[in-house]
N, CA, C and O atoms as a MOPAC input file, in Angstrom:
PM7 MOZYME 1SCF
protein

 N     -6.28300 1    17.74200 1    -5.15700 1
 C     -5.31700 1    18.38800 1    -6.33200 1
 C     -5.49000 1    17.55400 1    -7.67000 1
 O     -5.43300 1    16.32500 1    -7.70800 1
 N     -5.68400 1    18.28500 1    -8.63700 1
 C     -5.88400 1    17.58100 1   -10.06300 1
 C     -4.59400 1    17.44700 1   -10.67300 1
 O     -3.74500 1    18.33700 1   -10.63200 1
 N     -4.42300 1    16.18900 1   -11.31500 1
 C     -3.04900 1    15.91400 1   -11.87500 1
 C     -2.55100 1    17.07200 1   -12.91400 1
 O     -1.37800 1    17.16700 1   -13.27500 1
 N     -3.51900 1    17.87500 1   -13.31400 1
 C     -3.15000 1    18.83800 1   -14.33700 1
 C     -2.54600 1    20.02300 1   -13.37500 1
 O     -1.90200 1    20.90500 1   -13.94200 1
 N     -2.69800 1    20.08700 1   -12.09400 1
 C     -2.04100 1    21.20600 1   -11.18000 1
 C     -0.74100 1    20.96900 1   -10.73100 1
 O     -0.04100 1    21.84900 1   -10.22900 1
 N     -0.33900 1    19.62800 1   -10.91900 1
 C      0.87500 1    19.17200 1   -10.30600 1
 C      2.16700 1    19.81500 1   -10.97800 1
 O      2.32100 1    19.68800 1   -12.19300 1
 N      3.05400 1    20.47200 1   -10.24400 1
 C      4.39700 1    20.84700 1   -10.94300 1
 C      5.35100 1    20.03200 1   -10.45700 1
 O      5.74500 1    20.14100 1    -9.29600 1
 N      5.84000 1    19.09300 1   -11.33100 1
 C      6.86000 1    17.97800 1   -10.76400 1
 C      8.22600 1    18.63000 1   -10.68800 1
 O      8.55000 1    19.43400 1   -11.56100 1
 N      9.03900 1    18.33000 1    -9.69900 1
 C     10.37400 1    18.64500 1    -9.57900 1
 C     11.28700 1    18.24700 1   -10.49400 1
 O     12.32800 1    18.88900 1   -10.63600 1
 N     11.02800 1    17.19400 1   -11.19500 1
 C     11.87300 1    16.54000 1   -12.13400 1
 C     10.96900 1    15.96200 1   -13.24600 1
 O      9.78800 1    15.73900 1   -12.98100 1
 N     11.46200 1    15.70900 1   -14.47400 1
 C     10.52900 1    14.94700 1   -15.46700 1
 C     11.61400 1    14.24800 1   -16.20900 1
 O     12.55900 1    14.74800 1   -16.81800 1
 N     11.22900 1    12.72200 1   -16.00300 1
 C     12.06700 1    11.61400 1   -16.51800 1
 C     11.43300 1    11.35500 1   -17.71500 1
 O     10.22500 1    11.12300 1   -17.66800 1
 N     12.12500 1    11.34600 1   -19.00900 1
 C     11.28600 1    10.92200 1   -20.26700 1
 C     11.75200 1     9.67600 1   -20.71200 1
 O     12.86600 1     9.56500 1   -21.22300 1
 N     10.93000 1     8.65700 1   -20.54700 1
 C     11.15500 1     7.38800 1   -21.05400 1
 C     10.46500 1     6.89500 1   -22.31000 1
 O     10.53100 1     5.75100 1   -22.76000 1
 N      9.82000 1     7.87800 1   -22.79200 1
 C      8.99700 1     7.55300 1   -24.08000 1
 C      9.94500 1     6.86200 1   -25.12400 1
 O     11.06300 1     7.27100 1   -25.43600 1
 N      9.29100 1     5.71000 1   -25.62800 1
 C      9.97400 1     5.02600 1   -26.70500 1
 C     10.69000 1     3.86000 1   -26.13800 1
 O     11.16900 1     3.02600 1   -26.90600 1
 N     10.79600 1     3.74100 1   -24.91000 1
 C     11.59300 1     2.69400 1   -24.31100 1
 C     10.43900 1     1.75300 1   -23.81800 1
 O      9.30600 1     2.14300 1   -23.53300 1
 N     10.88000 1     0.48000 1   -23.75900 1
 C     10.09300 1    -0.72300 1   -23.37100 1
 C     10.82100 1    -0.91300 1   -21.93000 1
 O     11.88700 1    -0.49200 1   -21.48000 1
 N      9.77100 1    -1.73900 1   -21.39500 1
 C     10.27300 1    -2.32000 1   -19.91000 1
 C     11.65200 1    -3.03100 1   -20.14000 1
 O     11.80400 1    -3.84700 1   -21.04800 1
 N     12.56200 1    -2.70600 1   -19.34200 1
 C     12.59600 1    -2.05700 1   -17.95200 1
 C     12.99400 1    -0.70300 1   -18.08200 1
 O     13.29300 1    -0.10600 1   -17.04800 1
 N     13.05600 1    -0.06800 1   -19.25200 1
 C     13.71100 1     1.26300 1   -19.56500 1
 C     12.92000 1     2.21000 1   -18.59600 1
 O     13.61900 1     2.87000 1   -17.82700 1
 N     11.52600 1     2.37400 1   -18.52400 1
 C     10.99200 1     3.41600 1   -17.76800 1
 C     11.31800 1     3.19300 1   -16.25300 1
 O     11.49600 1     4.16400 1   -15.51800 1
 N     11.38100 1     2.11900 1   -15.86800 1
 C     11.67000 1     1.84600 1   -14.35400 1
 C     13.07300 1     2.15700 1   -13.99800 1
 O     13.34900 1     2.61400 1   -12.88900 1
 N     13.88700 1     1.94300 1   -14.82200 1
 C     15.37800 1     2.28400 1   -14.64600 1
 C     15.38700 1     3.76100 1   -14.83200 1
 O     16.18500 1     4.34800 1   -14.10200 1
 N     14.74800 1     4.42500 1   -15.56600 1
 C     14.79800 1     5.95000 1   -15.62800 1
 C     14.33400 1     6.37400 1   -14.31000 1
 O     15.03800 1     7.15500 1   -13.66900 1
 N     13.11400 1     5.90400 1   -13.78400 1
 C     12.58400 1     6.19300 1   -12.73200 1
 C     13.48100 1     6.07200 1   -11.41100 1
 O     13.40800 1     6.84200 1   -10.45400 1
 N     14.27800 1     5.05000 1   -11.51600 1
 C     15.30300 1     4.67400 1   -10.37400 1
 C     16.36300 1     5.55300 1   -10.29200 1
 O     16.88900 1     5.86100 1    -9.22200 1
 N     16.77100 1     6.05600 1   -11.58700 1
 C     17.90000 1     7.00400 1   -11.80300 1
 C     17.35600 1     8.53200 1   -11.38000 1
 O     18.09300 1     9.36000 1   -10.84400 1
 N     16.09800 1     8.74900 1   -11.67100 1
 C     15.75900 1    10.13500 1   -11.51300 1
 C     15.19300 1    10.41300 1   -10.19200 1
 O     15.15100 1    11.60900 1    -9.90300 1
 N     14.78700 1     9.66100 1    -9.40000 1
 C     14.14100 1     9.66800 1    -8.12600 1
 C     15.17000 1    10.50500 1    -7.15200 1
 O     14.75000 1    11.34400 1    -6.35500 1
 N     16.45700 1    10.21000 1    -7.29200 1
 C     17.35900 1    10.85100 1    -6.41700 1
 C     17.57300 1    12.49300 1    -6.76800 1
 O     18.12400 1    13.22900 1    -5.94900 1
 N     17.12000 1    12.95200 1    -7.97000 1
 C     17.17700 1    14.31600 1    -8.17900 1
 C     16.05700 1    14.97900 1    -7.93600 1
 O     15.87300 1    16.08400 1    -8.44600 1
 N     15.02500 1    14.31700 1    -7.01000 1
 C     13.89100 1    15.02500 1    -6.52800 1
 C     13.93500 1    15.08100 1    -4.98100 1
 O     14.23400 1    14.05200 1    -4.37600 1
 N     13.68800 1    16.08400 1    -4.38600 1
 C     13.82600 1    16.26700 1    -2.92800 1
 C     12.86800 1    15.30200 1    -2.23700 1
 O     11.91200 1    14.92200 1    -2.91200 1
 N     12.99900 1    14.80500 1    -0.86400 1
 C     12.09600 1    14.10400 1    -0.31200 1
 C     10.80000 1    15.01700 1    -0.22400 1
 O     10.89200 1    16.19700 1     0.11500 1
 N      9.51000 1    14.38000 1    -0.56500 1
 C      8.33300 1    15.18700 1    -0.50200 1
 C      8.11000 1    15.85600 1    -2.08700 1
 O      7.04700 1    16.39200 1    -2.40100 1
 N      9.08200 1    15.75800 1    -2.86800 1
 C      8.85900 1    16.29000 1    -4.22900 1
 C      8.24300 1    15.14600 1    -5.08700 1
 O      8.02400 1    13.97900 1    -4.76100 1
 N      8.01700 1    15.79500 1    -6.29500 1
 C      7.35100 1    14.70500 1    -7.22000 1
 C      8.11200 1    14.68600 1    -8.61400 1
 O      8.59600 1    15.65400 1    -9.20100 1
 N      8.10300 1    13.55600 1    -8.94500 1
 C      8.87200 1    12.86100 1   -10.24700 1
 C      7.73800 1    12.55800 1   -11.06400 1
 O      6.81000 1    11.83400 1   -10.70200 1
 N      7.83800 1    13.15500 1   -12.23200 1
 C      6.90100 1    12.67300 1   -13.44100 1
 C      7.66700 1    11.89800 1   -14.25900 1
 O      8.74700 1    12.32200 1   -14.67000 1
 N      7.20400 1    10.68200 1   -14.58900 1
 C      7.70600 1     9.76100 1   -15.55500 1
 C      6.77500 1     9.58800 1   -16.81300 1
 O      5.69900 1     8.99700 1   -16.72500 1
 N      7.27100 1    10.16700 1   -18.06500 1
 C      6.53500 1     9.91400 1   -19.19600 1
 C      6.98500 1     8.74600 1   -19.81100 1
 O      8.18100 1     8.46200 1   -19.87400 1
 N      5.99800 1     7.98400 1   -20.31400 1
 C      6.22200 1     6.68500 1   -21.01100 1
 C      5.14100 1     6.31200 1   -21.99000 1
 O      4.02600 1     6.82800 1   -21.92700 1
 N      5.49700 1     5.33900 1   -22.97100 1
 C      4.73900 1     5.09100 1   -24.04200 1
 C      4.43900 1     3.50200 1   -23.95800 1
 O      3.59100 1     3.00000 1   -24.69500 1
 N      5.14200 1     2.76900 1   -23.06700 1
 C      4.94800 1     1.35500 1   -22.87500 1
 C      3.83100 1     0.86800 1   -21.98700 1
 O      3.99500 1     1.03500 1   -20.77800 1
 N      2.79000 1     0.32800 1   -22.37300 1
 C      1.67200 1     0.03200 1   -21.63600 1
 C      1.89400 1    -0.45700 1   -20.42900 1
 O      1.31700 1    -0.04100 1   -19.42400 1
 N      2.88500 1    -1.52400 1   -20.44000 1
 C      3.23700 1    -2.25700 1   -19.27900 1
 C      3.76800 1    -1.34400 1   -18.12100 1
 O      3.86700 1    -1.84300 1   -17.00000 1
 N      4.06300 1    -0.23000 1   -18.29700 1
 C      4.68900 1     0.77700 1   -17.23700 1
 C      3.62800 1     1.17300 1   -16.20800 1
 O      3.83100 1     1.43100 1   -15.02200 1
 N      2.41900 1     1.17700 1   -16.88700 1
 C      1.29300 1     1.65500 1   -15.96500 1
 C      0.92300 1     0.79900 1   -14.89800 1
 O      0.23200 1     1.16800 1   -13.94800 1
 N      1.41900 1    -0.44100 1   -15.06400 1
 C      1.36900 1    -1.53200 1   -13.79700 1
 C      2.65300 1    -1.59500 1   -13.10600 1
 O      2.63700 1    -1.53800 1   -11.87700 1
 N      3.86300 1    -1.71400 1   -13.78200 1
 C      5.12200 1    -1.97200 1   -13.38000 1
 C      5.60600 1    -0.65600 1   -12.53300 1
 O      6.03100 1    -0.83200 1   -11.39100 1
 N      5.55100 1     0.49900 1   -13.01700 1
 C      6.03500 1     1.50800 1   -12.14300 1
 C      5.23600 1     1.82100 1   -10.98200 1
 O      5.86800 1     2.23000 1   -10.00800 1
 N      3.92100 1     1.71400 1   -10.86900 1
 C      3.34600 1     1.91600 1    -9.43700 1
 C      3.77000 1     0.69600 1    -8.59600 1
 O      3.95700 1     0.90900 1    -7.39800 1
 N      3.92300 1    -0.38100 1    -8.99800 1
 C      4.39600 1    -1.64300 1    -8.19800 1
 C      5.79400 1    -1.22500 1    -7.59600 1
 O      6.06200 1    -1.34500 1    -6.40100 1
 N      6.70400 1    -0.69200 1    -8.60200 1
 C      8.17500 1    -0.32000 1    -8.09600 1
 C      7.94800 1     0.79700 1    -6.91800 1
 O      8.52600 1     0.69900 1    -5.83500 1
 N      7.11900 1     1.78400 1    -7.20900 1
 C      6.95900 1     2.86300 1    -6.25400 1
 C      6.46100 1     2.33300 1    -4.92300 1
 O      7.05100 1     2.62200 1    -3.88100 1
 N      5.51300 1     1.65200 1    -4.94000 1
 C      4.90300 1     1.08400 1    -3.68800 1
 C      5.96200 1     0.34400 1    -2.96200 1
 O      6.16800 1     0.59500 1    -1.77500 1
 N      6.78700 1    -0.73300 1    -3.72700 1
 C      7.90000 1    -1.40800 1    -3.14900 1
 C      8.70200 1    -0.45400 1    -2.50400 1
 O      8.96800 1    -0.62600 1    -1.31500 1
 N      9.18700 1     0.66600 1    -3.19200 1
 C     10.14700 1     1.60200 1    -2.61800 1
 C      9.51500 1     2.57800 1    -1.73200 1
 O     10.07800 1     3.64300 1    -1.48200 1
 N      8.15500 1     2.21100 1    -1.15100 1
 C      7.70400 1     3.32100 1    -0.14300 1
 C      7.37500 1     4.74600 1    -0.76100 1
 O      7.27400 1     5.71200 1    -0.00400 1
 N      7.23200 1     4.86300 1    -1.92600 1
 C      6.90900 1     6.21500 1    -2.55100 1
 C      5.32300 1     6.35300 1    -2.86700 1
 O      4.72200 1     5.28400 1    -2.97400 1
 N      4.67900 1     7.38600 1    -3.00600 1
 C      3.47500 1     7.38800 1    -3.32400 1
 C      3.06400 1     7.86600 1    -4.74000 1
 O      3.46500 1     8.93900 1    -5.19100 1
 N      2.24300 1     7.02100 1    -5.42600 1
 C      1.92600 1     7.07000 1    -6.84900 1
 C      0.76400 1     8.19500 1    -6.78300 1
 O     -0.23400 1     7.77600 1    -6.19700 1
 N      0.67300 1     9.39300 1    -7.20300 1
 C     -0.41800 1    10.34700 1    -7.41600 1
 C     -1.25900 1    10.18800 1    -8.36900 1
 O     -2.35300 1    10.72800 1    -8.20300 1
 N     -1.06700 1     9.53500 1    -9.45000 1
 C     -1.95300 1     9.29900 1   -10.67100 1
 C     -1.13900 1     9.14800 1   -11.87100 1
 O      0.06900 1     9.35700 1   -11.98000 1
 N     -2.00300 1     8.73900 1   -12.79500 1
 C     -1.55400 1     8.70100 1   -14.16600 1
 C     -2.31200 1     9.43500 1   -15.01600 1
 O     -3.52700 1     9.24000 1   -14.99300 1
 N     -1.78600 1    10.36800 1   -15.88000 1
 C     -2.49600 1    10.98700 1   -16.79800 1
 C     -2.04700 1    10.79600 1   -18.17700 1
 O     -0.87000 1    10.78100 1   -18.53700 1
 N     -3.31700 1    10.61700 1   -19.09600 1
 C     -3.02100 1    10.30500 1   -20.46500 1
 C     -2.76800 1    11.64400 1   -21.24500 1
 O     -3.48600 1    12.63000 1   -21.08000 1
 N     -1.85000 1    11.61700 1   -21.98500 1
 C     -1.44200 1    12.76000 1   -23.02100 1
 C     -1.43200 1    12.24800 1   -24.44700 1
 O     -1.75500 1    11.14400 1   -24.88600 1
 N     -1.03000 1    13.21300 1   -24.98800 1
 C     -1.39500 1    12.89700 1   -26.68800 1
 C     -0.06000 1    12.05500 1   -27.12300 1
 O      1.03600 1    12.55000 1   -27.38300 1
 N     -0.39700 1    10.70700 1   -27.14100 1
 C      0.61900 1     9.68000 1   -27.65600 1
 C      1.49900 1     9.11600 1   -26.38300 1
 O      2.33800 1     8.24800 1   -26.62400 1
 N      1.36300 1     9.49400 1   -25.30800 1
 C      1.95000 1     8.83200 1   -24.15000 1
 C      1.13400 1     9.27200 1   -22.81700 1
 O      0.07500 1     9.89900 1   -22.78800 1
 N      1.81500 1     8.83500 1   -21.83500 1
 C      1.18700 1     8.96200 1   -20.44300 1
 C      2.22000 1     9.37400 1   -19.43900 1
 O      3.40000 1     9.04800 1   -19.56700 1
 N      1.79600 1    10.05100 1   -18.49400 1
 C      2.72100 1    10.55900 1   -17.31200 1
 C      2.18000 1     9.97100 1   -16.22700 1
 O      0.96100 1     9.92800 1   -16.06100 1
 N      3.21900 1     9.36300 1   -15.21900 1
 C      2.86400 1     8.82000 1   -13.97300 1
 C      3.53800 1     9.74000 1   -13.01700 1
 O      4.69100 1    10.10600 1   -13.24800 1
 N      2.83800 1    10.17100 1   -11.86700 1
 C      3.19700 1    11.09100 1   -11.01000 1
 C      3.57600 1    10.33500 1    -9.74700 1
 O      2.80900 1     9.50700 1    -9.25600 1
 N      4.86600 1    10.64700 1    -9.17800 1
 C      5.36400 1     9.86000 1    -7.94900 1
 C      6.00400 1    10.82600 1    -6.84400 1
 O      6.98000 1    11.55600 1    -7.01900 1
 N      5.31100 1    10.69200 1    -5.75800 1
 C      5.92400 1    11.62500 1    -4.56500 1
 C      7.02800 1    10.80900 1    -3.90400 1
 O      6.82700 1     9.72000 1    -3.36600 1
 N      8.03800 1    11.33000 1    -3.97400 1
 C      9.22100 1    10.78800 1    -3.15200 1
 C      8.93900 1    10.88600 1    -1.76900 1
 O      8.58900 1    11.97500 1    -1.31600 1
 N      9.06800 1     9.67500 1    -0.87700 1
 C      8.77100 1     9.57700 1     0.32500 1
 C      9.94100 1     9.45900 1     1.35300 1
 O      9.79700 1     9.75300 1     2.54000 1
 N     11.12100 1     9.00300 1     0.80600 1
 C     12.17600 1     8.83600 1     1.60400 1
 C     13.54200 1     9.23400 1     0.81000 1
 O     14.63200 1     9.14900 1     1.37600 1

């Protein structure tokens, strides 16, 4: 499945915030997604590309990928529990 085909269950917009803003947004938003569902986190802070997948792995969620967009990027996370 291409990242372009993913339809997230919830989109968390953390654009413009720096660490730990995007991670806090993901923590707050993952509860709005059903188990097996997909959270899209939009961010502009380059450190998020490392920090958010590390958080997701620690929390036992699955990172589906990172997609570059115009001026920001999206990280797609499947909620596992």
